[in-house]
N, C-alpha and C positions, 0 to 999 in steps of 0.2 A: 810885542814889537819893540825890541829893545832900542831900534833905530829911532823912534820918536823922541827918546830923551836928548838927541843932538840936534833936532830940528832948528833952523836958525828962526827968528822972530817973524820974518815974512812968511815963511811957510806955515808956521803956527797959527799967524792970522787968517791965511787963505783956508786952511783946514777949518778952523772956527766958524768962519763966516759962511762957508758951504754947509756945514753941518747944521748950524742955527737957521739958514735959509731952509733947509728940508724939514726941519723940525717946525718952522713958522707956518708951513702951510696945511699942518694937520692938527686936530684937537689934541691936548695933552693925553698920553696913554693910548691914543688910537693905533699908533704904528706897532706890528708884531715885532718880535726879537730879530726875525729874519730881516725886516725892512730897516730896523736900526742898523743891522750889521751891514746891510747893502748902503745904507745911508754914510757909514762910517768909510765903507771902500770907496764910494763915489768922492768923498772929501778928500781921501788920501791921494785920488787920481787927480783931483783939481788942484791940489798943493803940489803936485809932481812928486810926491814920495813914492808912488807906485806908477808902474805903465801896464796898460792892459795888453800892451803888444809883446810884454816880456814872455819868456818861455814859461809855461804853466808851472814846472817844478821850481823854478827860480822864484816865481810869486809865492808858491806855497811856502817855501822856506822863510822869504821876506815876511810873510804875514802869519806864519806859524800856525798853518792850518792845512789841511788835506788837499790834495790837487783836485779833488772833486768838488770842494767847497770853492776854490778859485775858479774853477770851470763855471759854476753856477753864478759867482758874481760877475765874471766877464761876460757870460752869456746875456744876463740881464742888462749889463751896462751896453753892449752893443744893440740889444732889440730896443733899448728906450732912447738911445742917441745917435744911431746910424742914420746918415742923410742919404734919402733915395738917390739924390742927384750924384752921389759919388759911390754908390753901392757897386757898381760894376768894376770900376777902377780899384776900390779897396778890395774888392773879392779877388782881382787879378793878382794884386800885390801879395795876398795871403796863401796863395798856391804856389808850394814849392815843387819844381820839376825834379824827380828822382831820377827817371830814365827817358830818354826821348829816342827810342829805336826807330829805324826805317819801316820795321815790320814787327809784328807781335803787339805788345801792350805799352802805350805810354803809362808810367806811373806817376801819379802826383801825390804828394804829401800834404794834408792840412791838419795841423796840430789843433788851432782854435776850432771848438765845436760849433759855434755860430757860423763860422764860415765854411766849414764842412757841410753842414746841413744846407746853408744857403746854395752851395755849389750842387749838391745832390739834387735840390729842388729845381735848380736852373736847368740841370741836365735832363730831369723828367720832362719839363716843357718841350725839350727837342728829341724826345723819344730814346734817350739814353738812360737805361737802368744800371746802376753800379752795385758791386758786390763788396762790401765792407766787413764782411763776417769774419775773416781772419785777422784783420788789422783795421780797426775802426778809422785810423788816420789816413789810410791808403785808399785812393780812388784811382781805378784803371780805366782807360780808354783805348780803343782799338786804335793803333797807329794809323791805319789807312783813313780812319773817319776823324783823326784828331783835329786836323786842321778845319775841317767842314763843321764839326762840333764847336770849336772855339769861335768859328765865324757866327753860327746861329746863337751862341750864348752871349758874345760880347759885340755882335754888330759891326760897326764901322771901326771899333777898336782893333779889331782882328782882319782888317782889309789888308789883303796882299800878302797874308801869312802863308798861304799854301804855295803860291808861286816863289815866295823868298825861301822857303824850305827845300822846295825841289831845286831851285836854281844853286842853293848851297852845296846840295848833295851831289848835283851833276858836277859841279865844279870840284869836289872832292868828296867821294863817296865815304871816306873814313872819317870825316870831320866830326868832331865831338861838340856838338851845338851847345851842350850843357856848359863845358868848359869855356867856349867862346863867350857866351853870354856871362858867366861868372868873371871873366876876366877883363869885361868892358867897364869903364869907369861908370858909376851910376849917374853922373852929370850927363854923360853921352846919351842915356836912355831916358832921360828926364828924371828929376830928382824923387827919390823914395822908391822905385821900382825894383831896386835890387840892392841886397846886402852883400857885404864881403864874402866872398866864397859861396854865395848862394844864388841859384838862377830861379827866378819865378816866372809864372805866366805873364805877369805885368811887364817883365824885362823881356820875355818873348815877343809879346805884342808890339812893344816900343821898338825892338830891334827890327820887327818885320816892317814897321812904318819908316825906318830910316831910308834915306837915298844916297 
């Protein structure tokens, strides 16, 4: 990681403190190599050198490791740090809407393995079983059940979604809801639910809640 040579003193100190704190909680020599690697990864995150929300390939290039290793680091990090209180909101913001047709299948893309497995587990609880055998990042849900499924998974967060989708399509059957969502300022939908040019389930739920 050649980038480390250019770290300012503040980030160097944060990294060192985080790494030493991790070491201080265990007897010397008791941590395996994989745990030491993970501790270094966490310290890089704490110091703001890397972001767990960055694309996997970008992280792999930055860390000079394989995407598979990046996936393992990020998965461990999310498992150990994810707050149950924000789980559903964070999940919604991690799901990208690829296709939102009036019929057929709604196509969702979830690159992050932790969020993908979380979504699949949540869908199973409401009786929806997905097939990711052709593309592990893609999850499909029947369009006629999509709003119902989101309401079951996200509860009050999805309140009014079915009516809002139906009303929008009655108003303009050809409306591209994905384009509509991607074009709305993030601040309109509440901070963090959409990124530039990307429509997420979080953005969809926020849009449905707008009056």
